[in-house]
MARSE-978022 format. One record per residue (C-alpha): x, y, z; residue number from 1. Coordinates in Angstrom, 3 decimals, m for minus. Layout:
BEGIN
{node {X, Y, Z}, NUM},
...
# end
This chain:
BEGIN
{node {52.436, 13.805, 74.531}, 1},
{node {52.639, 10.630, 71.553}, 2},
{node {52.246, 7.957, 72.503}, 3},
{node {50.637, 4.365, 71.025}, 4},
{node {48.237, 4.344, 74.028}, 5},
{node {46.046, 6.989, 74.734}, 6},
{node {47.276, 9.360, 77.944}, 7},
{node {44.183, 7.683, 79.913}, 8},
{node {45.788, 4.177, 79.308}, 9},
{node {49.414, 5.000, 79.270}, 10},
{node {48.539, 6.000, 83.556}, 11},
{node {45.886, 3.246, 83.985}, 12},
{node {49.111, 0.973, 83.521}, 13},
{node {51.308, 3.230, 85.597}, 14},
{node {48.646, 3.002, 88.069}, 15},
{node {48.212, m1.135, 87.526}, 16},
{node {52.477, m0.837, 88.170}, 17},
{node {52.423, 1.109, 91.637}, 18},
{node {50.048, m1.704, 92.590}, 19},
{node {51.960, m4.454, 91.325}, 20},
{node {55.110, m3.166, 92.983}, 21},
{node {53.496, m2.185, 96.076}, 22},
{node {52.618, m6.337, 95.942}, 23},
{node {55.571, m7.548, 95.603}, 24},
{node {56.919, m5.609, 98.527}, 25},
{node {58.133, m2.689, 96.789}, 26},
{node {61.184, m0.963, 95.051}, 27},
{node {63.474, m2.619, 96.506}, 28},
{node {62.038, m6.343, 96.374}, 29},
{node {60.619, m5.752, 92.640}, 30},
{node {64.141, m4.213, 91.679}, 31},
{node {65.467, m8.111, 92.849}, 32},
{node {62.472, m9.892, 91.139}, 33},
{node {62.404, m8.401, 87.836}, 34},
{node {66.332, m7.653, 87.546}, 35},
{node {66.340, m4.133, 87.249}, 36},
{node {67.473, m1.883, 89.432}, 37},
{node {65.272, 0.742, 92.080}, 38},
{node {65.206, 3.901, 90.435}, 39},
{node {64.076, 1.316, 87.116}, 40},
{node {61.442, 0.365, 88.859}, 41},
{node {60.367, 3.410, 90.316}, 42},
{node {60.712, 5.509, 86.546}, 43},
{node {57.804, 2.779, 85.303}, 44},
{node {55.482, 3.552, 88.665}, 45},
{node {56.089, 7.169, 87.959}, 46},
{node {53.448, 8.986, 86.034}, 47},
{node {55.363, 11.745, 85.780}, 48},
{node {58.138, 9.387, 82.980}, 49},
{node {57.334, 7.805, 79.324}, 50},
{node {58.567, 4.837, 79.851}, 51},
{node {56.291, 2.056, 81.079}, 52},
{node {57.945, m1.289, 82.505}, 53},
{node {58.844, m3.693, 80.104}, 54},
{node {56.450, m7.177, 79.484}, 55},
{node {59.589, m9.289, 81.136}, 56},
{node {60.045, m7.018, 83.849}, 57},
{node {55.870, m7.320, 84.391}, 58},
{node {55.944, m10.917, 84.419}, 59},
{node {58.401, m11.823, 86.460}, 60},
{node {56.444, m9.917, 89.091}, 61},
{node {53.606, m10.619, 88.677}, 62},
{node {54.669, m14.437, 88.949}, 63},
{node {56.222, m13.048, 91.955}, 64},
{node {53.241, m11.590, 93.481}, 65},
{node {50.461, m14.113, 92.067}, 66},
{node {48.192, m10.703, 90.720}, 67},
{node {48.523, m10.069, 86.899}, 68},
{node {47.688, m6.541, 87.635}, 69},
{node {49.727, m5.106, 84.056}, 70},
{node {47.832, m8.447, 82.175}, 71},
{node {44.739, m7.155, 83.411}, 72},
{node {44.699, m3.804, 82.413}, 73},
{node {46.494, m4.936, 78.850}, 74},
{node {43.562, m7.099, 78.562}, 75},
{node {40.988, m4.151, 79.392}, 76},
{node {43.006, m1.871, 76.466}, 77},
{node {41.900, m4.514, 73.867}, 78},
{node {38.487, m4.879, 75.352}, 79},
{node {39.167, m8.624, 76.818}, 80},
{node {39.024, m8.919, 80.080}, 81},
{node {40.723, m11.914, 82.484}, 82},
{node {38.833, m15.243, 84.170}, 83},
{node {40.464, m17.460, 87.165}, 84},
{node {37.870, m19.927, 87.400}, 85},
{node {40.064, m21.112, 90.677}, 86},
{node {39.364, m17.962, 92.169}, 87},
{node {35.639, m18.502, 92.447}, 88},
{node {35.916, m21.061, 93.782}, 89},
{node {38.291, m20.545, 96.389}, 90},
{node {37.230, m18.099, 97.746}, 91},
{node {35.783, m18.627, 101.274}, 92},
{node {33.200, m16.698, 103.761}, 93},
{node {36.669, m16.484, 106.295}, 94},
{node {34.720, m13.325, 107.290}, 95},
{node {31.950, m11.113, 105.290}, 96},
{node {31.547, m8.922, 108.508}, 97},
{node {35.403, m8.131, 107.637}, 98},
{node {35.182, m7.251, 104.262}, 99},
{node {32.016, m5.274, 103.918}, 100},
{node {34.176, m3.265, 106.888}, 101},
{node {37.329, m3.229, 104.651}, 102},
{node {35.074, m2.124, 101.270}, 103},
{node {33.710, 0.715, 103.551}, 104},
{node {36.569, 2.119, 105.024}, 105},
{node {38.246, 2.092, 101.340}, 106},
{node {35.143, 3.942, 100.068}, 107},
{node {35.651, 6.890, 102.794}, 108},
{node {38.780, 6.837, 102.167}, 109},
{node {38.367, 8.084, 98.469}, 110},
{node {35.923, 10.251, 99.309}, 111},
{node {37.625, 11.593, 101.303}, 112},
{node {40.811, 11.849, 98.923}, 113},
{node {38.555, 13.523, 96.165}, 114},
{node {36.382, 15.755, 98.826}, 115},
{node {39.885, 17.146, 99.479}, 116},
{node {41.126, 17.173, 95.547}, 117},
{node {38.010, 18.968, 95.554}, 118},
{node {37.743, 21.237, 97.984}, 119},
{node {39.342, 24.336, 95.687}, 120},
{node {36.676, 22.949, 92.744}, 121},
{node {39.969, 22.125, 91.097}, 122},
{node {42.037, 18.779, 90.997}, 123},
{node {45.954, 18.864, 89.693}, 124},
{node {46.701, 15.812, 88.051}, 125},
{node {49.054, 14.958, 91.207}, 126},
{node {45.370, 14.756, 92.622}, 127},
{node {43.782, 12.698, 90.789}, 128},
{node {46.786, 9.854, 91.270}, 129},
{node {45.839, 10.210, 94.975}, 130},
{node {42.196, 9.614, 94.293}, 131},
{node {43.600, 6.665, 91.772}, 132},
{node {45.131, 4.932, 94.235}, 133},
{node {42.315, 5.428, 96.628}, 134},
{node {40.558, 4.004, 94.085}, 135},
{node {42.569, 0.986, 92.920}, 136},
{node {42.153, m0.240, 96.597}, 137},
{node {38.630, 0.538, 97.009}, 138},
{node {38.361, m1.486, 93.677}, 139},
{node {41.219, m4.880, 95.128}, 140},
{node {39.000, m5.086, 98.453}, 141},
{node {35.436, m4.812, 96.449}, 142},
{node {36.523, m7.720, 94.094}, 143},
{node {38.058, m9.647, 96.695}, 144},
{node {34.333, m9.429, 98.563}, 145},
{node {32.436, m10.388, 95.693}, 146},
{node {34.387, m13.550, 95.668}, 147},
{node {33.251, m14.617, 99.143}, 148},
{node {29.898, m13.429, 98.612}, 149},
{node {29.645, m15.639, 95.127}, 150},
{node {31.082, m18.421, 97.321}, 151},
{node {28.168, m18.071, 99.602}, 152},
{node {25.803, m17.815, 97.009}, 153},
{node {27.556, m21.194, 95.035}, 154},
{node {27.066, m22.638, 98.774}, 155},
{node {31.020, m23.914, 98.329}, 156},
{node {31.841, m22.009, 101.696}, 157},
{node {30.755, m22.798, 104.845}, 158},
{node {29.697, m19.655, 107.994}, 159},
{node {31.924, m18.820, 110.004}, 160},
{node {30.934, m19.382, 114.005}, 161},
{node {29.403, m16.672, 116.118}, 162},
{node {31.219, m15.238, 118.390}, 163},
{node {30.348, m16.292, 122.010}, 164},
{node {31.352, m14.522, 125.792}, 165},
{node {33.675, m16.982, 127.036}, 166},
{node {34.294, m16.519, 130.728}, 167},
{node {37.934, m16.265, 132.330}, 168},
{node {38.900, m19.125, 133.534}, 169},
{node {36.992, m20.906, 132.014}, 170},
# end
């Protein structure tokens, strides 16, 4: 297919659109926010449809969920990276252990999806899409964990109080 961007970047934008729609509460809610129909939003996130999400819709959805999914991919496409100075300062160590567990669980899900896809020594576009979705989740969880760890290193976070057993009624 002839596109102004490579096929790989086309699929990165489609994956970011899926993540954005999910973060905004699904097709119905995303359609309301972007003033578009549910089926239109569905086409924008479908890797088999050539249409990509228009900038006004992407910006409206990013404003709704507060995460620049499409903007970050556009920056990457142009060799740039977004920087959010407030994210590092606002990160806390509410639970580094929980974050670690989330990263490990997500990593295992990526491994399982990839192993399943490669069990016949081939990978179809559908299987690649499944693994890509799992990787997107892993990247998001790893990024959150890195922010927590950066806050610990910078001394900007307080350590959680250790758990202790308390008898019932006392």
